[in-house]
C-alpha positions as CSV (number, residue, x, y, z in Angstrom):
1,X,59.2,86.5,101.4
2,X,62.4,87.7,99.7
3,X,65.4,88.5,101.9
4,X,68.2,90.6,100.7
5,X,71.3,89.8,102.8
6,X,74.3,92.0,102.9
7,X,77.4,91.2,104.8
8,X,78.2,93.3,107.8
9,X,80.6,96.3,107.3
10,X,80.1,96.0,103.5
11,X,76.7,97.7,102.9
12,X,75.2,100.8,104.4
13,X,72.4,103.0,103.1
14,X,71.7,106.7,102.8
15,X,69.2,108.0,105.3
16,X,67.9,110.6,102.8
17,X,67.4,107.9,100.3
18,X,65.3,106.0,102.8
19,X,63.1,109.0,103.3
20,X,62.7,109.4,99.6
21,X,61.8,105.8,99.3
22,X,59.2,106.2,102.0
23,X,57.6,109.1,100.2
24,X,57.7,107.5,96.7
25,X,54.7,105.3,96.3
26,X,55.2,104.7,92.5
27,X,58.5,103.0,93.1
28,X,57.3,100.7,95.7
29,X,54.1,99.6,93.9
30,X,56.3,97.8,91.3
31,X,58.0,95.7,94.0
32,X,54.9,94.4,95.8
33,X,55.9,93.0,99.2
34,X,59.6,93.2,99.9
35,X,61.3,92.8,103.2
36,X,64.9,94.1,103.1
37,X,67.0,92.9,105.9
38,X,70.2,94.9,106.4
39,X,73.2,93.6,108.4
40,X,71.6,90.3,109.1
41,X,73.3,88.2,111.6
42,X,72.9,84.5,112.5
43,X,71.2,85.4,115.7
44,X,68.5,87.6,114.0
45,X,65.6,86.1,115.9
46,X,67.1,87.2,119.2
47,X,68.7,90.3,118.0
48,X,72.0,89.1,119.5
49,X,75.2,88.3,117.7
50,X,77.4,85.2,118.3
51,X,79.3,86.9,121.1
52,X,76.1,87.7,122.9
53,X,76.1,91.4,122.1
54,X,72.6,92.8,121.8
55,X,71.6,94.7,118.7
56,X,69.2,97.5,118.0
57,X,66.4,97.0,115.4
58,X,64.9,99.8,113.3
59,X,61.7,99.0,111.4
60,X,60.5,101.4,108.6
61,X,56.9,100.7,107.5
62,X,56.0,101.8,104.0
63,X,52.6,102.9,102.7
64,X,52.0,99.6,100.9
65,X,52.6,97.6,104.1
66,X,56.2,96.7,103.0
67,X,58.9,97.0,105.6
68,X,62.5,97.8,105.8
69,X,64.2,96.1,108.8
70,X,67.6,97.4,110.0
71,X,69.5,95.4,112.6
72,X,72.5,97.3,113.8
73,X,75.0,97.1,116.7
74,X,74.5,100.6,117.8
75,X,73.5,104.1,116.7
76,X,77.0,104.9,115.4
77,X,76.7,102.2,112.7
78,X,73.8,104.1,111.2
79,X,76.0,107.0,110.2
80,X,77.7,104.9,107.5
81,X,74.4,103.9,106.0
82,X,74.4,107.1,103.9
83,X,77.2,105.7,101.7
84,X,75.0,103.4,99.6
85,X,72.2,103.6,97.1
86,X,69.1,101.7,98.2
87,X,67.2,102.6,95.0
88,X,69.8,100.8,92.9
89,X,69.6,97.8,95.2
90,X,65.8,97.7,94.9
91,X,66.0,97.9,91.1
92,X,68.5,95.0,91.0
93,X,66.4,92.9,93.3
94,X,63.2,93.6,91.4
95,X,64.9,92.6,88.1
96,X,66.0,89.2,89.5
97,X,62.9,88.5,91.5
98,X,60.8,85.5,90.7
99,X,58.1,83.5,92.5
100,X,60.6,80.8,93.4
101,X,63.1,83.2,94.9
102,X,63.2,83.1,98.7
103,X,66.8,84.2,99.4
104,X,69.3,86.5,97.7
105,X,72.8,87.6,98.8
106,X,74.7,90.5,97.5
107,X,78.4,89.7,97.7
108,X,81.5,91.9,97.6
109,X,81.5,92.2,93.8
110,X,78.4,94.4,93.9
111,X,78.8,98.1,94.6
112,X,75.8,100.2,95.6
113,X,77.6,103.4,96.3
114,X,75.5,106.5,95.9
115,X,76.9,108.5,93.0
116,X,75.8,111.7,94.6
117,X,77.9,111.0,97.7
118,X,81.7,110.8,97.3
119,X,82.5,107.9,99.6
120,X,84.9,105.1,99.9
121,X,83.9,101.7,98.3
122,X,85.2,98.5,99.8
123,X,87.9,96.8,97.7
124,X,87.0,93.9,95.6
125,X,88.0,90.5,96.9
126,X,90.6,88.8,94.7
127,X,90.2,85.0,94.3
128,X,93.1,82.6,93.7
129,X,92.6,82.5,90.0
130,X,92.3,86.2,89.5
131,X,95.0,88.5,88.3
132,X,95.7,92.0,89.6
133,X,97.9,94.5,87.7
134,X,98.8,97.9,89.1
135,X,100.6,100.6,87.2
136,X,100.8,104.1,88.5
137,X,97.2,105.2,89.2
138,X,95.5,102.3,87.4
139,X,94.5,99.0,88.9
140,X,93.1,96.2,86.7
141,X,91.6,92.9,88.1
142,X,90.9,90.1,85.7
143,X,89.0,86.9,86.3
144,X,90.0,84.5,83.4
145,X,86.9,82.3,83.9
146,X,84.6,85.3,83.4
147,X,86.6,86.9,80.7
148,X,86.2,83.8,78.5
149,X,82.4,84.5,78.4
150,X,82.9,88.3,78.1
151,X,81.2,90.1,75.2
152,X,80.2,93.6,74.1
153,X,76.9,93.4,76.1
154,X,78.9,93.1,79.3
155,X,80.8,96.3,78.5
156,X,77.5,98.1,77.6
157,X,76.1,97.0,81.0
158,X,79.2,98.1,82.9
159,X,78.8,99.8,86.2
160,X,80.8,103.0,86.8
161,X,81.2,104.8,90.1
162,X,83.2,107.8,91.1
163,X,84.0,108.4,94.8
164,X,86.6,109.9,97.1
165,X,88.7,107.5,99.1
166,X,89.4,108.9,102.6
167,X,91.1,105.9,104.1
168,X,94.8,106.0,104.6
169,X,96.5,102.6,104.3
170,X,99.7,102.2,106.3
171,X,101.6,101.0,103.2
172,X,100.5,100.8,99.6
173,X,102.4,99.4,96.6
174,X,102.4,100.5,93.0
175,X,104.5,100.7,89.8
176,X,105.4,103.9,88.1
177,X,107.4,105.1,85.1
178,X,109.8,108.1,85.1
179,X,110.2,109.8,81.8
180,X,112.5,112.8,81.5
181,X,115.5,114.5,79.9
182,X,119.1,114.2,81.2
183,X,122.3,116.2,80.9
184,X,125.5,116.7,82.8
185,X,126.8,119.7,84.6
186,X,130.4,120.9,84.7
187,X,131.4,123.4,87.5
188,X,127.8,124.6,87.7
189,X,127.3,125.0,84.0
190,X,126.2,122.9,81.0
191,X,129.2,122.0,78.8
192,X,127.7,123.7,75.8
193,X,128.5,127.0,77.4
194,X,132.1,126.4,76.3
195,X,131.0,124.6,73.1
196,X,132.7,121.4,74.4
197,X,132.7,118.3,72.2
198,X,131.0,116.4,75.0
199,X,128.0,118.9,75.1
200,X,124.7,117.0,75.3
201,X,121.7,117.7,73.1
202,X,118.9,118.6,75.5
203,X,116.0,117.2,73.5
204,X,116.4,113.5,72.8
205,X,118.6,112.7,75.7
206,X,115.9,110.6,77.4
207,X,115.9,109.3,80.9
208,X,113.6,106.3,81.5
209,X,113.0,104.6,84.9
210,X,110.8,101.6,85.8
211,X,110.1,101.6,89.5
212,X,108.4,99.3,92.0
213,X,107.4,101.7,94.8
214,X,105.8,101.6,98.2
215,X,104.1,104.5,100.0
216,X,104.1,104.3,103.8
217,X,102.1,106.7,105.9
218,X,104.1,108.0,108.9
219,X,101.6,110.3,110.4
220,X,99.7,113.5,109.6
221,X,100.7,114.6,106.1
222,X,104.0,112.8,106.2
223,X,104.6,109.8,103.9
224,X,107.7,107.8,102.8
225,X,108.0,106.7,99.2
226,X,110.6,103.9,98.9
227,X,111.4,101.1,96.5
228,X,113.6,99.6,93.8
229,X,113.8,100.3,90.1
230,X,115.9,100.2,86.9
231,X,116.8,103.3,84.9
232,X,118.5,104.3,81.7
233,X,120.6,107.4,81.1
234,X,120.9,108.4,77.4
235,X,123.3,111.3,76.7
236,X,122.9,112.3,73.1
237,X,125.8,114.4,71.7
238,X,124.9,117.9,70.4
239,X,127.5,117.5,67.6
240,X,126.6,114.3,65.7
241,X,130.1,114.1,64.3
242,X,131.5,113.3,67.8
243,X,132.0,109.6,68.5
244,X,132.3,108.3,72.1
245,X,135.3,106.0,72.5
246,X,137.1,104.4,75.4
247,X,140.7,105.5,75.3
248,X,143.7,104.1,77.0
249,X,143.5,106.4,80.1
250,X,140.1,108.2,79.8
251,X,137.0,108.4,77.8
252,X,137.3,110.2,74.5
253,X,134.9,112.3,72.5
254,X,136.4,112.2,69.1
255,X,135.3,114.8,66.5
256,X,135.5,113.4,63.0
257,X,135.6,116.9,61.6
258,X,139.1,117.1,62.8
259,X,140.2,114.0,60.8
260,X,140.8,114.8,57.1
261,X,141.8,111.2,56.3
262,X,138.2,109.9,56.3
263,X,135.0,111.2,54.8
264,X,132.7,110.7,57.8
265,X,129.5,112.6,58.5
266,X,127.8,111.7,61.8
267,X,124.0,111.2,62.0
268,X,123.6,110.2,65.7
269,X,125.9,109.7,68.6
270,X,125.0,108.8,72.2
271,X,126.2,107.1,75.4
272,X,123.8,104.9,77.4
273,X,124.2,103.7,81.0
274,X,121.8,101.3,82.9
275,X,121.5,101.3,86.7
276,X,119.5,99.4,89.3
277,X,118.4,101.9,92.0
278,X,117.0,102.1,95.5
279,X,115.0,105.3,96.4
280,X,113.8,106.8,99.6
281,X,111.8,110.1,99.5
282,X,109.9,111.7,102.5
283,X,106.8,113.4,101.2
284,X,104.5,116.0,102.6
285,X,101.0,115.3,101.2
286,X,98.6,118.0,102.3
287,X,95.6,116.0,101.1
288,X,96.7,113.3,103.5
289,X,96.5,110.5,101.0
290,X,92.9,111.2,99.8
291,X,92.3,110.0,96.3
292,X,89.5,110.3,93.7
293,X,88.6,106.9,92.5
294,X,86.8,105.9,89.3
295,X,85.6,102.3,89.4
296,X,84.4,100.4,86.4
297,X,83.2,96.7,86.5
298,X,82.2,94.7,83.5
299,X,82.0,91.0,83.5
300,X,85.4,89.6,84.6
301,X,87.2,92.9,84.2
302,X,87.4,95.4,87.0
303,X,89.2,98.7,86.6
304,X,90.0,101.3,89.2
305,X,91.7,104.6,88.4
306,X,93.2,106.6,91.3
307,X,93.8,110.3,91.1
308,X,95.6,112.0,93.9
309,X,94.2,115.2,95.4
310,X,95.9,118.4,96.6
311,X,99.5,119.5,96.7
312,X,102.5,117.4,97.7
313,X,106.2,117.6,97.7
314,X,109.3,115.9,99.0
315,X,113.1,115.6,98.9
316,X,115.1,112.4,99.4
317,X,117.9,110.4,98.1
318,X,118.8,107.4,95.9
319,X,121.7,105.1,95.2
320,X,122.3,102.9,92.1
321,X,124.7,100.3,90.7
322,X,125.6,100.2,87.0
323,X,124.7,97.0,85.2
324,X,125.5,97.9,81.6
325,X,126.6,100.7,79.3
326,X,127.2,101.1,75.5
327,X,127.9,103.8,72.9
328,X,126.2,104.1,69.5
329,X,127.4,106.1,66.5
330,X,125.4,106.3,63.3
331,X,127.2,107.9,60.4
332,X,127.8,108.1,56.7
333,X,131.2,107.3,55.1
334,X,131.6,108.0,51.5
335,X,127.8,108.2,51.2
336,X,127.2,104.7,52.8
337,X,125.2,104.5,56.0
338,X,127.1,102.8,58.8
339,X,126.6,102.1,62.5
340,X,129.1,101.4,65.2
341,X,127.9,100.1,68.6
342,X,130.3,99.3,71.4
343,X,129.6,97.8,74.8
344,X,132.2,98.7,77.5
345,X,132.4,100.5,80.8
346,X,133.7,103.8,79.3
347,X,135.3,104.6,82.7
348,X,131.8,105.2,84.1
349,X,131.4,105.1,87.9
350,X,129.8,101.8,89.0
351,X,127.9,103.5,91.8
352,X,125.7,106.5,91.6
353,X,124.0,108.4,94.4
354,X,122.2,111.7,94.7
355,X,119.2,113.9,95.6
356,X,115.7,113.5,94.2
357,X,112.9,116.1,94.5
358,X,109.3,115.4,93.7
359,X,106.3,117.8,93.5
360,X,102.7,117.0,92.6
361,X,99.4,118.6,92.1
362,X,96.4,116.3,91.8
363,X,97.2,113.9,89.0
364,X,100.5,115.5,87.9
365,X,103.8,114.4,89.4
366,X,107.1,116.0,88.5
367,X,110.6,114.9,89.6
368,X,114.2,116.1,89.4
369,X,117.4,114.3,90.4
370,X,121.1,115.3,90.7
371,X,124.0,112.8,91.0
372,X,126.3,113.9,93.8
373,X,129.1,111.7,92.5
374,X,130.7,112.2,89.1
375,X,129.6,110.3,86.0
376,X,133.1,109.2,85.2
377,X,135.8,107.9,87.5
378,X,138.1,110.6,88.9
379,X,140.7,111.6,86.3
380,X,138.9,109.6,83.6
381,X,136.5,112.2,82.3
382,X,136.8,114.0,78.9
383,X,139.5,116.6,78.4
384,X,138.1,120.2,78.9
385,X,139.3,123.4,77.3
386,X,142.1,123.7,79.8
387,X,143.5,120.3,79.1
388,X,142.2,118.8,82.4
389,X,139.8,115.9,82.9
390,X,136.3,117.4,83.2
391,X,134.2,116.6,86.3
392,X,130.6,115.9,85.1
393,X,127.6,115.3,87.3
394,X,124.3,113.9,85.9
395,X,121.1,115.9,86.2
396,X,117.6,114.7,85.2
397,X,114.1,116.2,85.3
398,X,110.8,114.9,84.0
399,X,107.3,113.5,84.8
400,X,106.2,110.4,86.7
401,X,103.4,108.3,85.2
């Protein structure tokens, strides 16, 4: 007798598939006599678990005198049986069956989810020597011992399952990357409206953020996204002949076109500031956290890709502290290429704080942020057309990966 043991709460089978199995004689003829015991407990003989709770037994007799025995706590447990593919289990059992086999156990690493049903599959167990990497919507688990023996045949025999995860975890953790464009606003307008020397080139002024984020379910469609990260502002000058300098009293945007004493032609000019940040954004997720999951397992490599479903949006805040800043000026002087890079504070504010908005649709996530405080210390900004120190606020928008 061959017994296929599956741990409780990890394997359930589709009722429709059982009926198809019952009616399909050709499939069962190749298996001979198979007894499948589902949800086996130590007290099987008495149909009672270790706590003394009686269990129900369902016996399905097949045409070839084989039997399927289901031991379950109550009728409600049978509803979750439809999530799994008994046909695939039978095929795997038959492939491994030999005359000497008396007992087989399917562990957590096996997934028998019915591809036609979009259901949640139990997470893989991670052993002490395994490594898990999560970035955005991708999760990779690697077992070094199995990877050492991994070859192309393992990938060819990979198992791929797509299903919909309905469960909402109280808190989940992930890494993401913000990539966008940044500028600064002066009195509600961009400086290039007045053709100011400190006008920013829209394309090429990149914002990059690396974030370690948590997502906590509050209730209903309400979630909180919170975490820490590091980000880089890059303000690239529209006029490449403008060099950013730290003056005696304020930051200076010096235009070499106004200096006839030197033959300088600028190629690139930018100011970079690095901050560490804390973010908190309440989100309304109308899919209530449901995700489409594509799971691939091959040898010691297990890959899951999560895609959010539905529409979501949120508005929150952030605060950051500057940990570095520098300017870079690439130019030609008398035909020779030169580069000037200077590390200083450039009268930048050490703290930043502002408002962040996020909106998403399925796998696409967009963000926008606005610093409520000025980029430069009060009275230390660049000189505007009226001879006053300009008040500039940073603004950023982009996509989250």
